[in-house]
DOKOLKE-138010 format. One record per residue (C-alpha): residue number from 0; z, x, y. Coordinates in nm, 4 decimals, always signed. Layout:
{NUM {Z X Y}},
...
This chain:
{0 {+0.0000 +0.0000 +0.0000}},
{1 {-0.0519 +0.1009 +0.3628}},
{2 {+0.1209 +0.0640 +0.6980}},
{3 {-0.0398 -0.1259 +0.9826}},
{4 {+0.1413 -0.2795 +1.2774}},
{5 {+0.5160 -0.3105 +1.1988}},
{6 {+0.5927 -0.6544 +1.0571}},
{7 {+0.7492 -0.8968 +1.3094}},
{8 {+1.0933 -0.9078 +1.1473}},
{9 {+1.1096 -0.5238 +1.1492}},
{10 {+1.0213 -0.5287 +1.5205}},
{11 {+1.2917 -0.7881 +1.5828}},
{12 {+1.5555 -0.5980 +1.3876}},
{13 {+1.5018 -0.2626 +1.5636}},
{14 {+1.4823 -0.4229 +1.9097}},
{15 {+1.8038 -0.6162 +1.8462}},
{16 {+1.9676 -0.3001 +1.7123}},
{17 {+1.8725 -0.1229 +2.0345}},
{18 {+2.0205 -0.4000 +2.2495}},
{19 {+2.3436 -0.3911 +2.0483}},
{20 {+2.3626 -0.0107 +2.0813}},
{21 {+2.3291 -0.0387 +2.4604}},
{22 {+2.6036 -0.3020 +2.4730}},
{23 {+2.8306 -0.0712 +2.2763}},
{24 {+2.7389 +0.2422 +2.4741}},
{25 {+2.4720 +0.2628 +2.7457}},
{26 {+2.3973 +0.6188 +2.6459}},
{27 {+2.3414 +0.5225 +2.2817}},
{28 {+2.0249 +0.3182 +2.3438}},
{29 {+1.6974 +0.4136 +2.1786}},
{30 {+1.3898 +0.5264 +2.3708}},
{31 {+1.0527 +0.3576 +2.3171}},
{32 {+0.9401 +0.6524 +2.1019}},
{33 {+1.2587 +0.6437 +1.8946}},
{34 {+1.2272 +0.2685 +1.8363}},
{35 {+0.8638 +0.3119 +1.7318}},
{36 {+0.9617 +0.5925 +1.4946}},
{37 {+1.2418 +0.3864 +1.3353}},
{38 {+1.0066 +0.0896 +1.2870}},
{39 {+0.7525 +0.3187 +1.1245}},
{40 {+1.0189 +0.4680 +0.8932}},
{41 {+1.1408 +0.1226 +0.7847}},
{42 {+0.7809 +0.0244 +0.7129}},
{43 {+0.7278 +0.3553 +0.5313}},
{44 {+1.0194 +0.2860 +0.2946}},
{45 {+0.8968 -0.0701 +0.2351}},
{46 {+0.5452 +0.0457 +0.1505}},
{47 {+0.6138 +0.3741 -0.0347}},
{48 {+0.9669 +0.3166 -0.1749}},
{49 {+1.0599 +0.6675 -0.0629}},
{50 {+1.1879 +0.8667 +0.2308}},
{51 {+0.9212 +1.1331 +0.2260}},
{52 {+0.7276 +1.2451 +0.5348}},
{53 {+0.4142 +1.3539 +0.3470}},
{54 {+0.3910 +1.0139 +0.1796}},
{55 {+0.4641 +0.8361 +0.5098}},
{56 {+0.1750 +1.0269 +0.6689}},
{57 {-0.0612 +0.9092 +0.3942}},
{58 {+0.0402 +0.5423 +0.3922}},
{59 {+0.0482 +0.5427 +0.7742}},
{60 {-0.3207 +0.6378 +0.7953}},
{61 {-0.2448 +0.9459 +1.0066}},
{62 {-0.0490 +0.7388 +1.2611}},
{63 {+0.2223 +1.0069 +1.2470}},
{64 {+0.1906 +1.3576 +1.1082}},
{65 {+0.4575 +1.4679 +0.8626}},
{66 {+0.5573 +1.7432 +1.1080}},
{67 {+0.6152 +1.4868 +1.3842}},
{68 {+0.8111 +1.2576 +1.1518}},
{69 {+1.0297 +1.5463 +1.0370}},
{70 {+1.0884 +1.6660 +1.3951}},
{71 {+1.2072 +1.3207 +1.5038}},
{72 {+1.4357 +1.3036 +1.2023}},
{73 {+1.5910 +1.6428 +1.2804}},
{74 {+1.5781 +1.6766 +1.6582}},
{75 {+1.5687 +1.3307 +1.8208}},
{76 {+1.8883 +1.2440 +2.0122}},
{77 {+1.9628 +0.9336 +1.8062}},
{78 {+2.3280 +0.8328 +1.7666}},
{79 {+2.3034 +0.8328 +1.3883}},
{80 {+2.6767 +0.7813 +1.3361}},
{81 {+2.6559 +0.4531 +1.5327}},
{82 {+2.3422 +0.3019 +1.3755}},
{83 {+2.5014 +0.1708 +1.0557}},
{84 {+2.8204 +0.0568 +1.2321}},
{85 {+2.6267 -0.1394 +1.4987}},
{86 {+2.3905 -0.2817 +1.2360}},
{87 {+2.6890 -0.4168 +1.0401}},
{88 {+2.8222 -0.5721 +1.3634}},
{89 {+2.4858 -0.7418 +1.4216}},
{90 {+2.4720 -0.8949 +1.0740}},
{91 {+2.8353 -1.0107 +1.0865}},
{92 {+2.7586 -1.1888 +1.4148}},
{93 {+2.4211 -1.3288 +1.3011}},
{94 {+2.5630 -1.4767 +0.9806}},
{95 {+2.8940 -1.5850 +1.1315}},
{96 {+3.1054 -1.3897 +0.8838}},
{97 {+3.4784 -1.4387 +0.9411}},
{98 {+3.6274 -1.3168 +0.6124}},
{99 {+3.5303 -1.1409 +0.2943}},
{100 {+3.6136 -0.9141 +0.0015}},
{101 {+3.5812 -0.5352 +0.0152}},
{102 {+3.4414 -0.3716 -0.2982}},
{103 {+3.4519 +0.0073 -0.3421}},
{104 {+3.2620 +0.2158 -0.5961}},
{105 {+3.0727 +0.5422 -0.6320}},
{106 {+2.7253 +0.6201 -0.7616}},
{107 {+2.5514 +0.9391 -0.8726}},
{108 {+2.2014 +1.0444 -0.7686}},
{109 {+2.0343 +1.2937 -1.0032}},
{110 {+1.8689 +1.5900 -0.8315}},
{111 {+1.6610 +1.8867 -0.9406}},
{112 {+1.8464 +2.1560 -1.1353}},
{113 {+1.7007 +2.4221 -0.9063}},
{114 {+1.7927 +2.2624 -0.5740}},
{115 {+1.9938 +2.4717 -0.3286}},
{116 {+1.9603 +2.2780 -0.0027}},
{117 {+2.0502 +1.9191 -0.0939}},
{118 {+2.3969 +1.8454 +0.0414}},
{119 {+2.6872 +1.7983 -0.1986}},
{120 {+2.4929 +1.8657 -0.5195}},
{121 {+2.7087 +1.9680 -0.8147}},
{122 {+2.7028 +1.9783 -1.1956}},
{123 {+2.7573 +1.6317 -1.3466}},
{124 {+2.7905 +1.4911 -1.6976}},
{125 {+2.4820 +1.2891 -1.7910}},
{126 {+2.6009 +0.9635 -1.9523}},
{127 {+2.2661 +0.9066 -2.1240}},
{128 {+2.1997 +1.2445 -2.2859}},
{129 {+2.5641 +1.3645 -2.2898}},
{130 {+2.4330 +1.6857 -2.1344}},
{131 {+2.4602 +1.8060 -1.7752}},
{132 {+2.2501 +1.7414 -1.4655}},
{133 {+2.2702 +1.8332 -1.0982}},
{134 {+2.3400 +1.5402 -0.8674}},
{135 {+2.5005 +1.3925 -0.5585}},
{136 {+2.7808 +1.1351 -0.5545}},
{137 {+2.7982 +0.8670 -0.2864}},
{138 {+3.1157 +0.6611 -0.2394}},
{139 {+3.0188 +0.3245 -0.0920}},
{140 {+3.2046 +0.0281 +0.0561}},
{141 {+3.0544 -0.3221 +0.0380}},
{142 {+3.1549 -0.6377 +0.2214}},
{143 {+3.1157 -0.9476 +0.0042}},
{144 {+3.1232 -1.2706 +0.2049}},
{145 {+3.0563 -1.6310 +0.1013}},
{146 {+2.6943 -1.5843 +0.2117}},
{147 {+2.5847 -1.2233 +0.1844}},
{148 {+2.6771 -0.8833 +0.0410}},
{149 {+2.6159 -0.5847 +0.2695}},
{150 {+2.6917 -0.2094 +0.2604}},
{151 {+2.9316 -0.1231 +0.5431}},
{152 {+3.0114 +0.2457 +0.4944}},
{153 {+2.9608 +0.5563 +0.2823}},
{154 {+3.0824 +0.9136 +0.2399}},
{155 {+2.9498 +1.1878 +0.0118}},
{156 {+3.1968 +1.3068 -0.2509}},
{157 {+3.2135 +1.6794 -0.3295}},
{158 {+3.4427 +1.8280 -0.5939}},
{159 {+3.6654 +2.1157 -0.4855}},
{160 {+3.4925 +2.4339 -0.6190}},
{161 {+3.8246 +2.6199 -0.6447}},
{162 {+3.9781 +2.3399 -0.8527}},
{163 {+3.6679 +2.3170 -1.0722}},
{164 {+3.6839 +2.6898 -1.1420}},
{165 {+4.0541 +2.6621 -1.2258}},
{166 {+3.9881 +2.3681 -1.4620}},
{167 {+3.7155 +2.5658 -1.6370}},
{168 {+3.9454 +2.8657 -1.6905}},
{169 {+4.2344 +2.6385 -1.7882}},
{170 {+4.0288 +2.4870 -2.0714}},
{171 {+3.9275 +2.8335 -2.1938}},
{172 {+4.2884 +2.9555 -2.1934}},
{173 {+4.4152 +2.6437 -2.3726}},
{174 {+4.1448 +2.6937 -2.6357}},
{175 {+4.2754 +3.0484 -2.6821}},
{176 {+4.6325 +2.9095 -2.7222}},
{177 {+4.7603 +3.0893 -2.4111}},
{178 {+5.1085 +2.9638 -2.3187}},
{179 {+5.1349 +2.7499 -2.0051}},
{180 {+5.3726 +2.9947 -1.8346}},
{181 {+5.1050 +3.2641 -1.8658}},
{182 {+4.8237 +3.0484 -1.7264}},
{183 {+4.7470 +3.0373 -1.3502}},
{184 {+4.9096 +2.7441 -1.1686}},
{185 {+4.6903 +2.4623 -1.0393}},
{186 {+4.5662 +2.5368 -0.6850}},
{187 {+4.6134 +2.2840 -0.4047}},
{188 {+4.3068 +2.0743 -0.3217}},
{189 {+4.1293 +2.1878 -0.0054}},
{190 {+4.1207 +1.9381 +0.2839}},
{191 {+3.7389 +1.9600 +0.3043}},
{192 {+3.7113 +1.8187 -0.0494}},
{193 {+3.9004 +1.4861 -0.0590}},
{194 {+3.9287 +1.2863 -0.3807}},
{195 {+3.7275 +0.9684 -0.4298}},
{196 {+4.0468 +0.7670 -0.3790}},
{197 {+4.1083 +0.9402 -0.0450}},
{198 {+3.7487 +0.8751 +0.0572}},
{199 {+3.7776 +0.5020 -0.0128}},
{200 {+4.1028 +0.4848 +0.1848}},
{201 {+3.9217 +0.6493 +0.4771}},
{202 {+3.6356 +0.3976 +0.4489}},
{203 {+3.8847 +0.1100 +0.4415}},
{204 {+4.0593 +0.2404 +0.7530}},
{205 {+3.7279 +0.2814 +0.9352}},
{206 {+3.6272 -0.0730 +0.8436}},
{207 {+3.9595 -0.2127 +0.9611}},
{208 {+3.9278 -0.0244 +1.2903}},
{209 {+3.5618 -0.1137 +1.3531}},
{210 {+3.5655 -0.4731 +1.2233}},
{211 {+3.9199 -0.5948 +1.2840}},
{212 {+3.7851 -0.9471 +1.3452}},
{213 {+3.7087 -0.9806 +0.9714}},
{214 {+3.9886 -1.1154 +0.7532}},
{215 {+3.9926 -0.9137 +0.4317}},
{216 {+4.0972 -1.1452 +0.1468}},
{217 {+4.1242 -0.8768 -0.1216}},
{218 {+4.0060 -0.5309 -0.2255}},
{219 {+3.8385 -0.4656 -0.5606}},
{220 {+3.7736 -0.1272 -0.7237}},
{221 {+3.7156 +0.0030 -1.0756}},
{222 {+3.9491 +0.1959 -1.3060}},
{223 {+3.9217 +0.5239 -1.1156}},
{224 {+4.1111 +0.3625 -0.8289}},
{225 {+4.3891 +0.2065 -1.0372}},
{226 {+4.6547 +0.4538 -0.9199}},
{227 {+4.9756 +0.3540 -0.7437}},
{228 {+4.8987 +0.5667 -0.4351}},
{229 {+4.5581 +0.4055 -0.3883}},
{230 {+4.6734 +0.0480 -0.4496}},
{231 {+4.9728 +0.0795 -0.2160}},
{232 {+4.7834 +0.2446 +0.0690}},
{233 {+4.4828 +0.0125 +0.0434}},
{234 {+4.7057 -0.2954 +0.0368}},
{235 {+4.9153 -0.1722 +0.3295}},
{236 {+4.6067 -0.1091 +0.5457}},
{237 {+4.5291 -0.4833 +0.5475}},
{238 {+4.8848 -0.6194 +0.5717}},
{239 {+4.9722 -0.6215 +0.2002}},
{240 {+4.6417 -0.7736 +0.0886}},
{241 {+4.5724 -0.8173 -0.2842}},
{242 {+4.4222 -0.5086 -0.4537}},
{243 {+4.2702 -0.5437 -0.8019}},
{244 {+4.1668 -0.2548 -1.0239}},
{245 {+4.1889 -0.1435 -1.3886}},
{246 {+4.4243 +0.0752 -1.5883}},
{247 {+4.3799 +0.2637 -1.9142}},
{248 {+4.4908 +0.1201 -2.2462}},
{249 {+4.7429 +0.4038 -2.2952}},
{250 {+4.9349 +0.3371 -1.9731}},
{251 {+5.3061 +0.2930 -2.0505}},
{252 {+5.4921 -0.0289 -1.9687}},
{253 {+5.8529 -0.1329 -2.0274}},
{254 {+5.9316 -0.4481 -2.2242}},
{255 {+6.2837 -0.5499 -2.3348}},
{256 {+6.4127 -0.2001 -2.2671}},
{257 {+6.1424 -0.0474 -2.4842}},
{258 {+5.8464 +0.1664 -2.3822}},
{259 {+5.5036 +0.0960 -2.5277}},
{260 {+5.1499 +0.1304 -2.4058}},
{261 {+4.9488 -0.1571 -2.2613}},
{262 {+4.7339 -0.1972 -2.5728}},
{263 {+5.0399 -0.2204 -2.7982}},
{264 {+5.2050 -0.4781 -2.5733}},
{265 {+4.9048 -0.7101 -2.5697}},
{266 {+4.8556 -0.6713 -2.9453}},
{267 {+5.1993 -0.8306 -2.9797}},
{268 {+5.1345 -1.0973 -2.7166}},
{269 {+4.8190 -1.2631 -2.8436}},
{270 {+4.5448 -1.3741 -2.6049}},
{271 {+4.4114 -1.7266 -2.5597}},
{272 {+4.0607 -1.8479 -2.4797}},
{273 {+4.0035 -1.9280 -2.1129}},
{274 {+3.6958 -2.0465 -1.9266}},
{275 {+3.6108 -1.7951 -1.6508}},
{276 {+3.3862 -1.8627 -1.3525}},
{277 {+3.1838 -1.5444 -1.2970}},
{278 {+3.1002 -1.4683 -0.9332}},
{279 {+3.1390 -1.8311 -0.8348}},
{280 {+2.8625 -1.9498 -1.0707}},
{281 {+2.8390 -1.9440 -1.4518}},
{282 {+3.1343 -2.0432 -1.6697}},
{283 {+3.1994 -1.8223 -1.9713}},
{284 {+3.4791 -1.8021 -2.2290}},
{285 {+3.7018 -1.4973 -2.2625}},
{286 {+4.0184 -1.3970 -2.4451}},
{287 {+4.2941 -1.3564 -2.1858}},
{288 {+4.6590 -1.2565 -2.1843}},
{289 {+4.8753 -1.1592 -1.8853}},
{290 {+5.2251 -1.0490 -1.7889}},
{291 {+5.4255 -0.9077 -1.4988}},
{292 {+5.5441 -0.5753 -1.6373}},
{293 {+5.7083 -0.2574 -1.5153}},
{294 {+5.4248 -0.0005 -1.5096}},
{295 {+5.5791 +0.3422 -1.5570}},
{296 {+5.3060 +0.5408 -1.3771}},
{297 {+5.3401 +0.3155 -1.0707}},
{298 {+5.7230 +0.3031 -1.0893}},
{299 {+5.7190 -0.0692 -1.0174}},
{300 {+5.6222 -0.4058 -1.1616}},
{301 {+5.2560 -0.4987 -1.1607}},
{302 {+5.0580 -0.8020 -1.2701}},
{303 {+4.8646 -0.6799 -1.5762}},
{304 {+4.5913 -0.8796 -1.7483}},
{305 {+4.4179 -0.8113 -2.0799}},
{306 {+4.0699 -0.9624 -2.0979}},
{307 {+3.7867 -0.9430 -2.3496}},
{308 {+3.4525 -1.1169 -2.3034}},
{309 {+3.2611 -1.2588 -2.5996}},
{310 {+3.0121 -0.9721 -2.6285}},
{311 {+3.2793 -0.7008 -2.6026}},
{312 {+3.4743 -0.5287 -2.8789}},
{313 {+3.7640 -0.3915 -2.6742}},
{314 {+3.9954 -0.5342 -2.4131}},
{315 {+3.9983 -0.4143 -2.0554}},
{316 {+4.3212 -0.4175 -1.8580}},
{317 {+4.3295 -0.5351 -1.4973}},
{318 {+4.6104 -0.4537 -1.2557}},
{319 {+4.6913 -0.6488 -0.9374}},
{320 {+4.9272 -0.5607 -0.6544}},
{321 {+5.0177 -0.9176 -0.5508}},
{322 {+5.2042 -1.0870 -0.8379}},
{323 {+5.1989 -1.4288 -0.6706}},
{324 {+4.8349 -1.4896 -0.7689}},
{325 {+4.7334 -1.6913 -1.0762}},
{326 {+4.5830 -1.5088 -1.3733}},
{327 {+4.2540 -1.6986 -1.3485}},
{328 {+4.2169 -1.6168 -0.9765}},
{329 {+4.2665 -1.2440 -1.0355}},
{330 {+4.0085 -1.2387 -1.3151}},
{331 {+3.7493 -1.4350 -1.1175}},
{332 {+3.8084 -1.2171 -0.8102}},
{333 {+3.7537 -0.9022 -1.0178}},
{334 {+3.4127 -1.0295 -1.1348}},
{335 {+3.2914 -0.9672 -0.7776}},
{336 {+3.2965 -0.5954 -0.8605}},
{337 {+2.9734 -0.6475 -1.0532}},
{338 {+2.7950 -0.7110 -0.7211}},
{339 {+2.8204 -0.3447 -0.6297}},
{340 {+2.6338 -0.2577 -0.9508}},
{341 {+2.3550 -0.4978 -0.8516}},
{342 {+2.3419 -0.3389 -0.5075}},
{343 {+2.3162 +0.0125 -0.6559}},
{344 {+2.0305 -0.0978 -0.8807}},
{345 {+1.8351 -0.2563 -0.5936}},
{346 {+1.9103 +0.0331 -0.3612}},
{347 {+1.7899 +0.3044 -0.5972}},
{348 {+1.4952 +0.1121 -0.7393}},
{349 {+1.3464 -0.0537 -0.4312}},
{350 {+1.4972 +0.0826 -0.1096}},
{351 {+1.3864 +0.4436 -0.1114}},
{352 {+1.7062 +0.6223 -0.2095}},
{353 {+1.6023 +0.6743 -0.5713}},
{354 {+1.2529 +0.8093 -0.5020}},
{355 {+1.1445 +1.1323 -0.3285}},
{356 {+1.4473 +1.1503 -0.0992}},
{357 {+1.4745 +1.5262 -0.0596}},
{358 {+1.5819 +1.5956 +0.2998}},
{359 {+1.8015 +1.9092 +0.2895}},
{360 {+2.1513 +1.9788 +0.4255}},
{361 {+2.4132 +1.7286 +0.5377}},
{362 {+2.2048 +1.5811 +0.8213}},
{363 {+1.9096 +1.5310 +0.5891}},
{364 {+2.1100 +1.3525 +0.3202}},
{365 {+2.3237 +1.1382 +0.5524}},
{366 {+2.0392 +1.0351 +0.7848}},
{367 {+1.8083 +0.9608 +0.4920}},
{368 {+2.0807 +0.7471 +0.3371}},
{369 {+2.1337 +0.5640 +0.6689}},
{370 {+1.7601 +0.4882 +0.6915}},
{371 {+1.7709 +0.3435 +0.3406}},
{372 {+2.0746 +0.1251 +0.4217}},
{373 {+1.9123 +0.0110 +0.7479}},
{374 {+1.6232 -0.1236 +0.5403}},
{375 {+1.8747 -0.3202 +0.3329}},
{376 {+2.0175 -0.4638 +0.6563}},
{377 {+1.6715 -0.5273 +0.7977}},
{378 {+1.5833 -0.7571 +0.5070}},
{379 {+1.8505 -1.0014 +0.6298}},
{380 {+1.6302 -1.0565 +0.9360}},
{381 {+1.3278 -1.1655 +0.7319}},
{382 {+1.2620 -1.5325 +0.8220}},
{383 {+1.2246 -1.6468 +0.4609}},
{384 {+1.5502 -1.4794 +0.3584}},
{385 {+1.7296 -1.6048 +0.6683}},
{386 {+1.6156 -1.9622 +0.6001}},
{387 {+1.7518 -1.9453 +0.2444}},
{388 {+2.0958 -1.8393 +0.3667}},
{389 {+2.1024 -2.0948 +0.6495}},
{390 {+2.0262 -2.3742 +0.4031}},
{391 {+2.2838 -2.2492 +0.1504}},
{392 {+2.0134 -2.1650 -0.1061}},
{393 {+1.9985 -1.8643 -0.3415}},
{394 {+1.8499 -1.5584 -0.1713}},
{395 {+1.5320 -1.3871 -0.2855}},
{396 {+1.5695 -1.0675 -0.4868}},
{397 {+1.5082 -0.7400 -0.3061}},
{398 {+1.2311 -0.6462 -0.5493}},
{399 {+1.0308 -0.9683 -0.5066}},
{400 {+1.0751 -0.9650 -0.1283}},
{401 {+0.9574 -0.6063 -0.0955}},
{402 {+0.6513 -0.6697 -0.3142}},
{403 {+0.5529 -0.9514 -0.0776}},
{404 {+0.6168 -0.7308 +0.2258}},
{405 {+0.3867 -0.4647 +0.0829}},
{406 {+0.1073 -0.7190 +0.0624}},
{407 {+0.1900 -0.8448 +0.4140}},
{408 {+0.1593 -0.4861 +0.5389}},
{409 {-0.1792 -0.4464 +0.3692}},
{410 {-0.3021 -0.7710 +0.5278}},
{411 {-0.1820 -0.6373 +0.8630}},
{412 {-0.3930 -0.3243 +0.8107}},
{413 {-0.7002 -0.5373 +0.7297}},
{414 {-0.6380 -0.7538 +1.0364}},
{415 {-0.6157 -0.4430 +1.2565}},
{416 {-0.9528 -0.3241 +1.1222}},
{417 {-1.1223 -0.6605 +1.1761}},
{418 {-0.9940 -0.6930 +1.5333}},
{419 {-1.0526 -0.3293 +1.6335}},
{420 {-1.3289 -0.2519 +1.8847}},
{421 {-1.4645 +0.0082 +1.6390}},
{422 {-1.3999 -0.1322 +1.2896}},
{423 {-1.6304 +0.1198 +1.1164}},
{424 {-1.4251 +0.4158 +1.2382}},
{425 {-1.1051 +0.2371 +1.1449}},
{426 {-1.2442 +0.1609 +0.7993}},
{427 {-1.3321 +0.5292 +0.7492}},
{428 {-0.9713 +0.6260 +0.8307}},
{429 {-0.8511 +0.3664 +0.5790}},
{430 {-1.0900 +0.5034 +0.3180}},
{431 {-0.9624 +0.8594 +0.3708}},
{432 {-0.6002 +0.7435 +0.3456}},
{433 {-0.6681 +0.5607 +0.0206}},
{434 {-0.8505 +0.8668 -0.1166}},
{435 {-0.5543 +1.0962 -0.0472}},
{436 {-0.2917 +0.8404 -0.1496}},
{437 {-0.4522 +0.7449 -0.4798}},
{438 {-0.5797 +1.0835 -0.5931}},
{439 {-0.6776 +1.0980 -0.9601}},
{440 {-0.4883 +1.3273 -1.1961}},
{441 {-0.6031 +1.4896 -1.5192}},
{442 {-0.5121 +1.3284 -1.8508}},
{443 {-0.3587 +1.5253 -2.1371}},
{444 {-0.4391 +1.2559 -2.3910}},
{445 {-0.8061 +1.3417 -2.4395}},
{446 {-0.9331 +1.6694 -2.5868}},
{447 {-1.2596 +1.7030 -2.3937}},
{448 {-1.2987 +2.0526 -2.2512}},
{449 {-1.0312 +2.2033 -2.4748}},
{450 {-1.0731 +2.4699 -2.7440}},
{451 {-1.0208 +2.3026 -3.0808}},
{452 {-1.0295 +2.4923 -3.4134}},
{453 {-1.2785 +2.3865 -3.6797}},
{454 {-1.1069 +2.1762 -3.9407}},
{455 {-1.2742 +2.2441 -4.2813}},
{456 {-1.2037 +2.4083 -4.6181}},
{457 {-1.1916 +2.7886 -4.6278}},
{458 {-1.4330 +2.9508 -4.8753}},
{459 {-1.1958 +3.2423 -4.9347}},
{460 {-0.9222 +3.0044 -5.0530}},
{461 {-1.1396 +2.7835 -5.2770}},
{462 {-1.0680 +2.9975 -5.5870}},
{463 {-0.6890 +2.9735 -5.5390}},
{464 {-0.7107 +2.5981 -5.4799}},
{465 {-0.9098 +2.5478 -5.8030}},
{466 {-0.6658 +2.7679 -5.9932}},
{467 {-0.3667 +2.5670 -5.8702}},
{468 {-0.5194 +2.2360 -5.9761}},
{469 {-0.6343 +2.3615 -6.3197}},
{470 {-0.2999 +2.5074 -6.4349}},
{471 {-0.0653 +2.2332 -6.5721}},
{472 {+0.2820 +2.2086 -6.4208}},
{473 {+0.5730 +2.3408 -6.6291}},
{474 {+0.7856 +2.0733 -6.7957}},
């Protein structure tokens, strides 16, 4: 697909973003050139599903050179740190959002093993192959309202290299049966490398500061964030709001003056079948058991729930900070965590972040990620999507909407050619763009042009073959 004139809803979104930036800070407004560049970049992601200047140049029919696009990205005086914040403000106002649920999670982005310039890349365990890959980790915060789900903040996670080196040596020494007193003590984590839990707390504080008008009903996070420190600090930030996470099956609880792990406790206290409403829609049955128990790791009582869905073999164990909630409400609230998985899938598959996003250094990674999230925000300004929300109807999927927008962009290109004062010249430019964009590559399936040995019997081996067939096999 190709880029013509920016689509009307993209124009509207960037112009409104500029007005909101000026209201926030007069010096933060975008120039005409900067607005045009942002519109082109949004269109480039829509059409090419990438954040790649060479590809943008091709699909843009030489409207911008890749050098010019890269220069704007690196050197233009755009208040990048304000773009996402102001965009969230715009959407909250446009959709009249007053309250919502905050969902935190992290996602990995696989990178080349040889990369040296991509920010925050480190060695990660590959869940599919069980091997290792190089990748980035993005910790993201989503706001889930009754109408829409939008990304509201992110921070790159980087493991502490000193701690990683210590952990590596620690494992080697343990394997060699070196006594603990003879092993080096664990170094203190460096301030420049916060944990994922610390990052989410920072994102929560930033959201509370920037969007204090939003009433946060609860906070949801997965098992990584089921620690006492995280739950207490997150709950405190929003005036003791409910925080729901998971704990491991081997976490110790106290029951009738006895200590046993969570799995053992719920094996004694059998579950019952309950009908669960998943994300406010489908009803499904699940085995559920719950209790308010003293959780040893947290040094306090927590509401703990064991739940197993029909297709699952093992129970998962939810933990909630506010023990005044009903079991069913905690379970149904936790199902909202699945929405972040849907967002990650759409984001990586359709919104540019998963394809050819290779801008180096911190500025390259963070600004590229902001551009990708701005596209996600921009889609809320599409008239068809907006009409669905206003009429309380299910929204269109990101994939189907972007496929339609690609065709709309192509029609815009054709319209520009038809209406141009010199359509032949314009058509030649289009032809050259298509030629470079859809270049043909060589197939490895066919053998034409390759050196293939002659497949036939060898005369020198005919005697041995006849001998082998004429001699009977030994009994």
